[in-house]
VEXTILUM-551424 format. One line per field, with one value per atom (N, C-alpha, C): y, x, z; atom name. Coordinates in Angstrom, 2 decimals. Layout:
Y	c(Y:...)
X	c(X:...)
Z	c(Z:...)
name	c(CA:...)
***
This chain:
Y	c(-1.36:-0.01:1.17:2.42:3.11:4.43:5.74:6.94:7.80:8.64:10.01:11.13:11.74:12.73:14.03:14.94:15.80:17.28:17.71:18.80:19.20:20.08:20.36:21.57:22.14:23.12:23.73:24.71:25.29:26.09:25.94:26.94:28.14:29.10:30.70:30.80:29.55:30.01:30.05:30.54:30.43:29.64:28.20:27.22:26.78:26.34:25.58:24.42:24.11:22.56:21.23:21.80:21.14:20.84:22.20:22.18:21.09:20.44:19.54:19.47:18.73:18.99:17.98:17.86:16.95:17.39:16.58:16.65:15.82:16.11:16.08:15.84:14.89:14.97:15.06:16.08:15.88:15.36:15.38:14.77:15.58:16.93:17.76:18.90:19.00:19.71:19.01:19.40:18.86:20.08:19.94:20.86:20.26:21.13:21.14:21.89:21.27:22.32:22.26:22.97:23.44:23.18:23.38:23.13:24.79:25.47:26.97:27.90:26.52:27.04:27.28:27.52:27.59:26.79:27.41:26.10:26.50:25.79:25.91:25.03:25.07:24.18:24.16:23.18:23.03:22.55:23.16:23.01:21.44:20.56:19.44:19.90:20.25:20.49:21.34:22.44:23.59:24.10:23.19:23.51:24.63:25.13:26.92:26.54:27.38:27.22:28.28:28.24:29.59:29.41:30.44:30.23:30.93:30.26:30.49:31.58:32.60:33.34:33.66:32.38:32.26:31.23:31.06:30.12:29.79:28.60:28.35:28.68:28.97:30.20:29.02:27.74:27.12:25.61:24.65:23.66:23.36:23.21:22.41:21.35:20.19:18.95:18.12:18.37:17.59:18.25:17.69:18.43:17.31:17.55:17.09:17.92:16.67:17.65:17.19:17.66:17.24:16.39:15.20:14.32:15.14:14.89:15.64:17.01:17.65:19.09:19.32:18.92:19.59:20.84:21.58:23.00:23.61:22.21:22.63:21.74:21.91:21.10:21.38:20.79:21.50:20.94:22.19:21.96:21.62:21.39:21.03:21.85:22.41:22.48:22.42:22.79:22.66:23.86:24.75:25.73:25.55:25.05:23.88:24.21:24.79:25.23:24.31:23.74:23.30:24.54:24.89:25.85:25.08:25.68:25.61:26.12:25.55:26.62:26.30:27.41:27.42:27.65:26.52:26.71:27.52:27.79:28.79:30.33:30.92:31.94:32.37:30.92:31.02:31.94:31.61:32.21:31.02:31.62:30.59:30.61:29.53:29.37:29.72:28.60:28.60:28.13:28.16:27.46:27.27:26.35:25.66:25.69:26.29:26.15:25.01:24.32:23.09:23.72:24.97:25.11:25.40:25.57:25.73:24.66:23.14:22.01:21.80:21.06:21.14:20.22:20.64:20.15:18.67:17.55:16.45:16.10:15.17:14.64:14.66:14.92:14.74:13.30:12.47:10.57:9.96:10.72:10.55:9.45:8.21:7.66:7.96:8.84:9.51:10.48:10.24:11.69:12.41:13.40:13.95:15.42:15.83:17.04:18.16:17.31:18.27:19.10:19.91:20.80:20.12:19.86:19.23:19.88:19.57:19.75:18.91:19.03:18.45:17.71:16.35:15.19:14.80:14.52:13.30:13.92:13.49:13.76:12.49:12.04:12.04:12.02:11.93:12.40:11.19:10.73:9.62:10.20:9.43:9.43:10.58:10.31:11.02:12.28:12.72:13.97:14.62:13.44:13.22:13.25:14.42:14.44:13.95:12.93:12.71:13.43:13.52:14.42:13.67:13.19:12.83:13.73:14.15:15.21:14.72:15.08:14.74:14.65:15.28:14.85:13.73:12.66:11.70:11.51:12.85:12.69:12.53:12.43:11.59:12.51:13.34:14.53:14.28:14.07:13.74:15.10:15.24:16.47:16.10:16.48:15.87:17.05:18.15:19.03:19.36:18.79:18.56:17.26:16.33:14.93:15.01:13.84:14.31:12.83:13.26:12.07:11.07:9.57:8.41:8.56:9.06:9.12:10.59:11.19:12.21:12.16:10.79:10.87:11.55:11.57:11.98:13.60:14.37:15.57:16.64:17.47:18.37:19.04:19.32:19.45:20.80:21.36:22.64:22.39:21.47:21.13:20.06:19.34:17.98:18.79:19.87:20.05:21.63:21.91:23.65:24.10:25.24:25.80:25.15:25.07:24.71:23.76:23.04:21.86:22.74:22.04:22.71:21.93:21.61:20.80:21.28:22.70:23.28:24.64:24.27:25.69:25.78:24.27:24.05:23.45:24.33:24.61:23.16:22.70:21.67:20.08:19.96:18.92:18.02:17.89:16.89:16.30:15.82:14.12:14.47:14.43:14.23:13.50:12.28:11.05:11.23:11.08:10.96:9.54:8.90:7.80:6.93:7.76:7.29:8.38:8.14:9.34:9.94:8.77:9.69:10.36:10.53:11.31:10.32:10.72:10.07:10.43:9.62:9.66:9.41:8.75:8.38:8.05:8.35:7.69:7.49:6.44:6.20:5.65:5.95:5.29:4.02:2.77:1.23:1.78:2.51:2.88:4.30:4.54:5.75:5.94:4.85:5.19:4.19:3.94:3.21:3.94:4.31:5.11:4.36:4.05:3.60:4.55:4.62:5.28:4.75:5.12:4.35:5.88:5.21:5.92:6.02:6.82:6.91:5.42:4.96:3.24:2.31:2.44:1.26:0.88:1.55:1.30:1.57:0.56:0.55:0.53:0.77:1.35:1.62:0.78:1.28:1.56:2.45:3.08:3.44:2.61:2.68:4.43:5.27:6.24:6.36:6.70:6.70:8.06:8.23:9.56:9.02:9.38:9.38:9.77:9.58:9.75:11.40:11.78:13.11:14.18:13.75:13.90:14.24:13.40:13.52:12.39:12.86:11.95:10.77:9.72:8.87:7.57:6.90:6.31:4.85:4.04:3.14:2.19:2.20:1.26:-0.37:-0.47:-1.80:-2.83:-2.37:-3.28:-2.81:-3.09:-2.65:-3.72:-3.23:-4.06:-3.34:-4.01:-3.40:-3.95:-2.89:-3.19:-4.61:-5.56:-6.75:-6.18:-5.44:-5.30:-3.82:-2.96:-1.35:-0.55:-0.35:0.47:1.93:2.58:4.12:4.13:4.37:4.30:5.79:5.44:6.88:7.32:6.23:6.42:4.88:5.35:3.93:4.41:3.27:3.76:2.63:2.71:1.58:1.82:0.40:0.09:-1.23:-0.64:-1.61:-2.15:-3.38:-3.99:-5.12:-5.47:-6.90:-7.69:-6.70:-7.52:-7.58:-7.03:-7.18:-5.89:-5.69:-4.27:-4.58:-3.76:-4.20:-2.67:-3.37:-2.20:-2.38:-1.21:-0.76:0.02:-0.14:0.50:0.59:1.75:1.60:2.55:2.20:2.70:2.30:2.63:2.03:0.77:-0.08:-1.48:-1.56:-2.23:-2.07:-2.25:-2.58:-2.47:-1.42:-0.09:1.02:1.13:0.18:-0.09:-0.02:0.43:0.34:-0.75:-0.77:-1.39:-1.42:-2.42:-1.74:-3.31:-3.26:-4.28:-4.30:-5.44:-5.19:-6.53:-5.67:-6.71:-6.72:-7.75:-7.79:-8.07:-7.90:-9.06:-8.56:-9.62:-9.91:-8.39:-7.85:-6.90:-7.97:-7.02:-7.84:-8.60:-7.56:-8.58:-9.01:-9.61:-10.44:-12.16:-11.27:-12.75:-14.07)
X	c(0.97:-0.10:0.84:0.45:1.62:1.00:0.99:0.31:1.00:-0.15:0.11:0.61:2.44:1.93:1.72:1.08:-0.04:0.67:1.58:1.94:2.65:3.28:4.30:3.57:2.73:2.04:3.09:3.59:4.56:3.84:4.09:3.50:3.77:3.29:3.71:4.34:4.27:5.17:7.08:7.33:8.70:9.15:9.16:9.29:10.63:11.26:12.57:12.58:13.80:14.10:13.56:13.37:12.76:11.12:10.54:9.03:8.26:7.54:6.58:5.17:4.78:3.32:2.51:1.61:0.08:-0.88:-1.61:-2.34:-4.07:-4.94:-6.17:-6.83:-7.22:-8.10:-9.78:-9.96:-11.45:-11.59:-13.12:-12.82:-12.14:-11.65:-11.22:-9.89:-9.61:-8.80:-7.78:-7.11:-5.77:-5.25:-6.10:-5.74:-4.04:-3.88:-2.33:-1.64:-1.08:-0.83:0.77:1.23:3.32:3.69:4.91:5.27:4.93:4.97:5.00:3.70:2.99:1.47:0.22:1.13:0.38:-0.76:-2.00:-2.78:-3.26:-3.57:-3.83:-4.48:-4.93:-5.56:-5.19:-4.66:-4.14:-5.28:-6.32:-6.64:-6.50:-6.95:-5.82:-6.29:-7.46:-7.43:-6.31:-6.10:-5.08:-4.15:-3.73:-2.66:-2.57:-2.99:-3.73:-3.70:-3.19:-2.75:-3.40:-4.30:-4.95:-4.74:-3.88:-4.12:-5.16:-5.18:-6.36:-5.82:-6.75:-6.70:-6.22:-6.64:-6.16:-5.53:-4.22:-3.02:-3.00:-2.27:-1.73:-0.83:-0.25:0.60:1.86:1.54:2.78:2.71:2.87:3.17:1.57:1.35:-0.15:0.22:-0.04:0.20:-1.09:-2.18:-3.51:-4.52:-4.85:-5.78:-7.07:-8.10:-9.01:-10.42:-11.30:-12.06:-13.08:-14.41:-15.59:-16.33:-16.77:-17.51:-18.78:-19.05:-20.22:-20.18:-19.27:-19.13:-17.81:-17.56:-16.17:-15.75:-16.08:-15.62:-15.04:-15.62:-15.04:-13.65:-13.10:-12.39:-11.63:-10.84:-10.53:-9.07:-8.28:-7.05:-6.49:-5.81:-5.34:-3.81:-3.44:-2.33:-1.30:-0.08:0.65:-0.10:-0.96:-1.34:-2.59:-2.80:-3.81:-4.95:-5.54:-6.50:-6.97:-8.50:-8.85:-9.63:-9.00:-9.89:-11.24:-12.01:-12.66:-12.61:-12.25:-12.02:-13.37:-13.47:-13.99:-13.11:-13.02:-11.69:-12.26:-13.22:-13.70:-13.59:-14.12:-13.56:-12.43:-11.75:-10.17:-10.64:-11.56:-11.97:-12.21:-12.19:-12.20:-13.84:-14.31:-15.95:-15.98:-14.74:-14.79:-13.73:-13.60:-12.35:-12.77:-11.61:-12.22:-10.67:-10.43:-9.42:-9.15:-8.10:-7.87:-7.33:-7.03:-6.49:-7.70:-8.56:-10.37:-10.83:-10.16:-10.54:-10.38:-11.33:-11.32:-10.00:-9.39:-8.22:-8.42:-7.58:-7.71:-8.38:-9.13:-9.74:-8.61:-8.43:-7.48:-7.30:-8.30:-8.25:-7.39:-7.48:-7.19:-5.64:-5.79:-4.49:-3.42:-3.30:-3.26:-2.47:-1.01:-0.38:0.52:0.50:1.23:1.26:2.89:3.12:3.13:2.40:2.47:1.27:1.59:0.16:-1.05:-1.97:-2.92:-2.53:-1.58:-1.05:-1.90:-2.34:-3.25:-2.47:-2.50:-1.59:-2.45:-3.44:-4.44:-5.96:-6.23:-7.82:-8.30:-9.90:-10.48:-12.15:-12.48:-13.87:-14.82:-15.98:-16.76:-17.83:-18.12:-19.67:-20.61:-20.57:-21.83:-21.29:-20.44:-19.95:-19.68:-18.97:-18.34:-16.98:-16.34:-15.00:-14.14:-13.18:-12.48:-10.87:-10.49:-9.11:-8.06:-6.72:-6.15:-4.51:-4.51:-4.12:-2.39:-1.45:-0.34:-0.29:-1.05:-1.72:-2.32:-2.56:-3.37:-4.86:-5.09:-6.81:-7.55:-8.57:-9.11:-10.73:-11.01:-11.94:-12.76:-14.09:-14.90:-16.21:-15.82:-17.05:-18.10:-19.32:-20.49:-21.41:-21.03:-21.72:-22.52:-21.66:-21.53:-22.44:-22.92:-23.27:-24.40:-24.66:-26.17:-26.72:-27.65:-28.26:-29.02:-28.95:-29.42:-30.66:-31.97:-33.10:-33.22:-32.40:-32.22:-33.73:-34.00:-34.92:-36.50:-36.30:-37.50:-37.27:-36.24:-36.21:-36.55:-37.01:-36.67:-36.31:-35.60:-34.46:-33.93:-34.50:-34.01:-32.64:-33.77:-32.68:-31.59:-31.62:-30.80:-29.67:-29.89:-28.59:-28.57:-27.70:-27.53:-26.86:-26.06:-25.04:-23.97:-23.54:-21.79:-22.24:-20.97:-20.86:-20.16:-20.99:-21.40:-20.29:-19.71:-18.60:-17.98:-17.59:-16.96:-17.75:-18.92:-19.72:-20.57:-21.27:-22.19:-21.36:-21.91:-20.90:-21.40:-20.41:-21.67:-21.65:-21.63:-21.81:-20.23:-19.78:-18.42:-18.36:-17.24:-16.94:-15.55:-14.70:-13.06:-12.87:-11.81:-11.68:-10.10:-9.68:-8.31:-7.87:-7.23:-7.04:-5.38:-4.98:-3.24:-2.21:-1.21:-0.34:0.60:0.72:1.67:1.24:1.44:0.65:-0.09:-1.56:-2.27:-2.02:-1.57:-0.55:-1.57:-2.44:-3.55:-4.81:-6.35:-7.43:-8.04:-8.54:-9.71:-11.15:-11.84:-13.52:-13.37:-13.81:-14.21:-15.98:-16.67:-18.11:-18.36:-20.09:-20.27:-20.47:-19.90:-20.12:-19.48:-18.41:-17.00:-15.88:-15.03:-13.52:-12.43:-11.34:-10.12:-9.01:-8.28:-7.17:-5.66:-4.96:-3.38:-2.42:-1.55:-0.38:0.90:1.62:3.02:3.47:3.40:3.97:3.35:2.29:1.65:0.62:-0.21:-1.21:-2.74:-3.30:-4.78:-6.02:-7.19:-8.18:-9.29:-10.06:-11.79:-12.49:-13.37:-14.71:-15.97:-16.94:-18.39:-19.00:-19.73:-19.87:-21.80:-22.44:-23.88:-24.33:-25.86:-26.60:-27.58:-27.53:-28.97:-30.12:-31.14:-32.77:-32.32:-31.50:-31.24:-30.66:-29.90:-29.02:-27.82:-27.32:-25.77:-25.31:-23.98:-23.06:-22.25:-22.10:-21.17:-20.27:-19.40:-18.49:-18.30:-17.82:-17.53:-16.11:-15.25:-14.09:-14.05:-14.21:-14.81:-13.70:-12.55:-11.04:-9.93:-8.88:-7.58:-6.45:-5.66:-3.95:-3.46:-1.92:-0.59:-0.44:0.50:1.04:2.31:2.23:3.23:4.78:4.79:6.10:6.67:5.60:6.42:6.00:7.22:7.66:7.30:7.64:7.03:5.98:4.96:3.22:3.57:3.39:2.85:1.51:0.80:-0.47:-1.46:-2.77:-3.69:-4.80:-5.01:-6.16:-7.12:-8.77:-9.53:-10.60:-10.50:-11.94:-12.31:-13.81:-15.07:-15.36:-15.23:-16.16:-16.21:-17.41:-18.00:-18.20:-18.67:-18.91:-17.72:-16.57:-14.75:-14.20:-13.63:-13.04:-11.69:-10.88:-9.72:-8.90:-7.80:-7.14:-5.86:-4.73:-3.38:-3.14:-1.74:-0.87:0.45:1.20:2.37:3.14:4.44:5.51:7.06:7.97:9.02:9.51:9.78:10.11:11.45:12.03:13.31:14.25:14.22:15.37:15.41:14.54:14.95:14.02:13.63:12.78:11.60:10.74:9.27:8.42:7.74:6.44:4.98:4.42:2.81:2.57:1.31:0.55:-0.68:-1.17:-2.37:-3.62:-4.41:-5.57:-6.92:-7.47:-9.01:-9.68:-11.02:-12.11:-13.51:-14.50:-15.65:-16.52:-17.70:-18.37:-19.20:-20.13:-21.03:-21.95:-22.67:-23.64:-23.32:-22.06:-21.67:-21.17:-21.26:-20.65:-21.91)
Z	c(-0.07:0.04:-0.05:-0.93:-1.05:-0.56:0.21:0.25:-0.54:-0.93:-1.71:-1.30:-1.57:-0.76:-1.49:-0.45:-0.96:-0.85:0.36:0.12:1.75:1.74:3.20:3.95:4.86:5.67:6.49:6.20:7.34:8.22:9.46:10.66:10.44:10.74:10.67:12.40:12.92:14.40:14.08:15.02:15.47:16.33:15.65:16.43:16.51:18.22:18.54:17.60:17.41:17.35:18.18:19.34:20.28:20.73:19.79:19.98:19.27:20.22:19.76:19.81:18.50:18.49:18.58:19.05:19.25:18.11:17.50:16.76:16.82:15.81:16.34:15.19:13.97:12.93:12.94:11.98:11.77:10.70:9.93:8.75:7.59:7.85:7.13:7.42:8.89:9.31:10.40:10.66:11.67:12.90:13.84:15.09:15.38:16.16:16.55:17.84:18.73:20.12:20.08:20.50:20.52:22.14:22.23:23.71:24.21:22.92:23.10:23.53:23.67:24.18:22.70:21.95:20.35:20.38:19.70:19.10:17.73:17.14:15.34:14.62:13.48:12.64:10.72:10.33:9.16:8.50:7.23:6.25:5.37:5.43:4.80:3.51:3.29:1.59:0.99:1.55:1.33:1.90:2.71:3.37:4.26:4.73:5.08:6.55:7.32:8.75:9.42:10.32:11.39:12.82:13.52:14.79:15.64:16.64:17.39:18.43:18.90:19.63:20.61:21.26:22.99:22.57:23.46:23.45:24.74:25.22:26.37:27.14:28.18:28.77:29.20:29.00:29.27:27.99:27.73:27.40:27.22:25.67:25.36:24.71:25.66:25.60:24.66:24.82:24.63:23.78:22.56:21.82:21.05:21.05:20.60:19.81:18.81:18.50:18.70:18.88:19.66:18.56:18.84:18.01:17.35:15.90:15.40:15.28:15.47:15.78:15.23:13.94:13.03:13.46:13.73:13.74:15.55:16.49:17.61:18.15:19.36:19.30:20.66:21.61:22.97:22.79:23.46:23.95:25.64:25.93:27.11:27.22:28.72:28.87:30.26:30.38:31.83:32.34:31.49:32.57:33.34:33.28:34.22:33.60:32.42:31.36:30.47:30.39:29.01:28.56:27.03:26.19:25.18:24.88:23.87:22.81:21.45:20.15:19.18:18.56:17.21:15.97:15.46:14.44:13.10:12.97:11.86:12.20:13.63:13.67:14.61:15.02:15.52:17.03:17.30:19.02:19.78:21.04:22.27:22.79:22.92:23.09:25.05:25.28:26.85:27.53:28.86:29.27:30.86:31.17:32.58:33.06:34.10:34.97:36.06:35.53:36.85:38.09:38.09:39.41:40.47:40.02:40.97:41.07:40.89:41.62:42.89:43.71:45.27:45.52:46.87:47.06:47.35:47.70:48.07:49.51:49.39:50.94:51.80:53.02:53.81:54.47:54.00:54.16:52.68:51.65:50.42:50.78:50.01:50.37:48.89:48.10:47.23:47.42:47.04:47.66:46.66:46.01:45.13:45.01:44.92:45.24:43.63:42.51:41.06:41.31:40.23:39.94:39.02:39.19:37.86:36.55:36.00:34.42:34.19:32.60:32.24:31.01:31.26:30.28:29.12:29.43:28.60:28.63:27.54:27.38:26.35:26.85:25.46:25.57:24.51:24.66:24.03:24.74:24.14:23.06:22.65:21.36:21.77:23.24:23.61:24.17:23.88:24.25:25.77:26.28:27.90:27.78:28.40:28.46:29.29:29.24:30.56:30.42:31.35:31.78:32.35:32.15:33.00:33.48:34.66:35.15:36.15:36.13:36.52:38.07:38.90:40.42:40.55:39.54:39.85:39.25:39.17:39.15:37.57:37.68:36.69:36.65:35.75:35.93:34.43:35.19:34.02:33.85:32.75:32.29:31.39:32.33:31.73:31.03:30.84:30.34:28.89:28.25:26.71:26.11:27.27:27.06:26.46:25.43:25.28:25.69:25.89:27.17:26.23:27.26:26.43:25.84:26.49:26.07:25.24:24.56:23.31:22.54:22.71:21.56:21.82:23.43:23.71:23.96:23.59:23.71:22.53:22.81:22.08:21.20:19.95:19.01:19.58:19.80:20.83:22.01:22.92:23.95:23.38:22.62:22.00:21.05:20.41:19.62:19.97:20.62:21.38:20.19:20.17:18.93:19.12:20.55:20.98:21.85:21.83:23.07:24.51:25.15:25.91:27.74:27.28:27.99:29.20:28.92:29.62:30.38:29.74:30.52:31.36:31.68:32.98:33.92:34.96:36.25:36.90:37.64:38.40:38.02:36.72:36.01:35.51:36.37:36.68:37.76:37.80:38.75:38.71:39.55:40.13:40.92:40.45:41.22:41.24:42.21:42.94:42.49:41.83:41.43:41.69:41.37:41.49:42.37:42.59:43.28:41.68:40.95:39.82:38.44:37.48:36.53:35.75:35.39:34.80:32.99:32.39:31.28:29.81:30.46:29.05:29.45:28.95:28.79:27.61:28.00:26.65:27.27:26.57:26.78:25.89:26.79:26.65:25.85:26.34:25.94:26.37:26.23:26.56:27.92:28.84:30.30:31.01:30.43:31.10:30.83:31.34:30.69:31.34:30.86:30.81:31.60:32.43:32.78:33.01:32.47:32.75:33.43:34.47:35.14:34.31:34.63:33.92:34.17:35.51:35.90:35.41:34.66:34.03:34.88:35.77:36.57:35.72:35.00:34.79:35.18:35.18:36.15:34.75:35.49:34.92:35.44:35.20:36.12:35.17:35.85:34.98:36.06:35.14:35.54:35.44:36.32:36.56:36.74:36.45:37.07:37.70:39.05:39.76:39.92:40.42:40.23:40.69:41.57:41.69:41.19:40.04:38.63:39.26:40.58:40.59:40.26:39.92:39.13:40.31:39.55:40.46:39.59:40.36:39.39:40.30:39.65:40.63:39.65:40.41:39.96:39.61:38.36:38.00:37.54:37.76:37.08:37.35:37.75:37.75:37.41:37.09:36.33:36.65:36.06:35.33:34.73:33.35:32.59:32.86:31.93:32.08:31.88:30.60:30.13:29.70:30.37:29.98:31.21:31.36:32.97:32.74:31.56:31.33:30.22:30.67:29.45:28.93:27.57:26.70:26.51:26.18:25.68:25.55:25.45:25.57:24.40:23.78:22.65:23.01:22.74:22.99:21.73:21.40:19.93:20.45:20.10:20.32:18.84:18.85:17.07:17.58:16.91:16.85:18.23:19.22:20.50:20.76:20.70:21.28:21.62:22.60:23.27:23.11:22.49:22.13:22.72:23.56:24.36:23.95:23.36:22.99:24.21:24.49:25.75:25.04:24.69:24.28:25.49:25.40:26.15:26.13:27.05:27.08:28.38:27.51:28.21:29.40:29.63:30.66:30.16:28.50:28.05:27.28:27.42:26.75:25.59:25.13:23.59:24.06:22.30:22.79:22.62:23.33:23.62:23.38:22.81:22.71:23.60:23.75:24.60:24.52:23.58:23.20:23.94:24.56:25.68:24.52:25.06:24.41:25.31:25.17:25.87:25.50:25.42:25.25:25.92:25.31:25.71:26.52:27.39:28.66:28.00:26.77:26.32:25.08:24.88:24.05:24.79:26.06:27.24:27.55)
name	c(N:CA:C:N:CA:C:N:CA:C:N:CA:C:N:CA:C:N:CA:C:N:CA:C:N:CA:C:N:CA:C:N:CA:C:N:CA:C:N:CA:C:N:CA:C:N:CA:C:N:CA:C:N:CA:C:N:CA:C:N:CA:C:N:CA:C:N:CA:C:N:CA:C:N:CA:C:N:CA:C:N:CA:C:N:CA:C:N:CA:C:N:CA:C:N:CA:C:N:CA:C:N:CA:C:N:CA:C:N:CA:C:N:CA:C:N:CA:C:N:CA:C:N:CA:C:N:CA:C:N:CA:C:N:CA:C:N:CA:C:N:CA:C:N:CA:C:N:CA:C:N:CA:C:N:CA:C:N:CA:C:N:CA:C:N:CA:C:N:CA:C:N:CA:C:N:CA:C:N:CA:C:N:CA:C:N:CA:C:N:CA:C:N:CA:C:N:CA:C:N:CA:C:N:CA:C:N:CA:C:N:CA:C:N:CA:C:N:CA:C:N:CA:C:N:CA:C:N:CA:C:N:CA:C:N:CA:C:N:CA:C:N:CA:C:N:CA:C:N:CA:C:N:CA:C:N:CA:C:N:CA:C:N:CA:C:N:CA:C:N:CA:C:N:CA:C:N:CA:C:N:CA:C:N:CA:C:N:CA:C:N:CA:C:N:CA:C:N:CA:C:N:CA:C:N:CA:C:N:CA:C:N:CA:C:N:CA:C:N:CA:C:N:CA:C:N:CA:C:N:CA:C:N:CA:C:N:CA:C:N:CA:C:N:CA:C:N:CA:C:N:CA:C:N:CA:C:N:CA:C:N:CA:C:N:CA:C:N:CA:C:N:CA:C:N:CA:C:N:CA:C:N:CA:C:N:CA:C:N:CA:C:N:CA:C:N:CA:C:N:CA:C:N:CA:C:N:CA:C:N:CA:C:N:CA:C:N:CA:C:N:CA:C:N:CA:C:N:CA:C:N:CA:C:N:CA:C:N:CA:C:N:CA:C:N:CA:C:N:CA:C:N:CA:C:N:CA:C:N:CA:C:N:CA:C:N:CA:C:N:CA:C:N:CA:C:N:CA:C:N:CA:C:N:CA:C:N:CA:C:N:CA:C:N:CA:C:N:CA:C:N:CA:C:N:CA:C:N:CA:C:N:CA:C:N:CA:C:N:CA:C:N:CA:C:N:CA:C:N:CA:C:N:CA:C:N:CA:C:N:CA:C:N:CA:C:N:CA:C:N:CA:C:N:CA:C:N:CA:C:N:CA:C:N:CA:C:N:CA:C:N:CA:C:N:CA:C:N:CA:C:N:CA:C:N:CA:C:N:CA:C:N:CA:C:N:CA:C:N:CA:C:N:CA:C:N:CA:C:N:CA:C:N:CA:C:N:CA:C:N:CA:C:N:CA:C:N:CA:C:N:CA:C:N:CA:C:N:CA:C:N:CA:C:N:CA:C:N:CA:C:N:CA:C:N:CA:C:N:CA:C:N:CA:C:N:CA:C:N:CA:C:N:CA:C:N:CA:C:N:CA:C:N:CA:C:N:CA:C:N:CA:C:N:CA:C:N:CA:C:N:CA:C:N:CA:C:N:CA:C:N:CA:C:N:CA:C:N:CA:C:N:CA:C:N:CA:C:N:CA:C:N:CA:C:N:CA:C:N:CA:C:N:CA:C:N:CA:C:N:CA:C:N:CA:C:N:CA:C:N:CA:C:N:CA:C:N:CA:C:N:CA:C:N:CA:C:N:CA:C:N:CA:C:N:CA:C:N:CA:C:N:CA:C:N:CA:C:N:CA:C:N:CA:C:N:CA:C:N:CA:C:N:CA:C:N:CA:C:N:CA:C:N:CA:C:N:CA:C:N:CA:C:N:CA:C:N:CA:C:N:CA:C:N:CA:C:N:CA:C:N:CA:C:N:CA:C:N:CA:C:N:CA:C:N:CA:C:N:CA:C:N:CA:C:N:CA:C:N:CA:C:N:CA:C:N:CA:C:N:CA:C:N:CA:C:N:CA:C:N:CA:C:N:CA:C:N:CA:C:N:CA:C:N:CA:C:N:CA:C:N:CA:C:N:CA:C:N:CA:C:N:CA:C:N:CA:C:N:CA:C)
***
């Protein structure tokens, strides 16, 4: 199989040789972040580059598009902020500061001296945002979630002008899950999320909404990587009744390692 070379798109930024990028695809655009905190979008059809008006004040290490909203994407950075962007206007729609998260409980068994740098993000097909932080927390934002019973909701409520994942106060859940950095998050399904730490601790959480509207979560699985000493990323994909999980990182010999796991989904057992 051969891939045809289309073009080279040069960024208008003055990037250093050590400046790294994270990217995310929509159908026709590529969003990118840089170590300098700048956020931009490349038009995959023309190669033109647009810079967002709001940048991060530190390393911008995560970016993803909102499902079914190709104009909108979210970036996360070491300035503790999530920024929600509109690529067509290059403007910021909303922002959320993780410095405003409540402190850990006094009886929390997980201790971390790190600030809540945003290290990883994932978003479910229903619009739930999961964020992993450097201080070992998993944040779930439900403000932009499409309800499961959306067929019974009028069209105005079901389809807002913008995704509201960072706007609706209180529509979130913060879990203290580790003492080390949470470097990867991925969704198994719309109500189950997986997190992995730098040291290779894997855990899954099922979240739900009570009759009083409050959010809750339950840890349903925990394990460790078998041959990875330092994890870099995680990805999950479910197809034909099977969930596949890939974890990549560095092994004890310094070489790259990918661990692949699979399980039958509950309705297939």
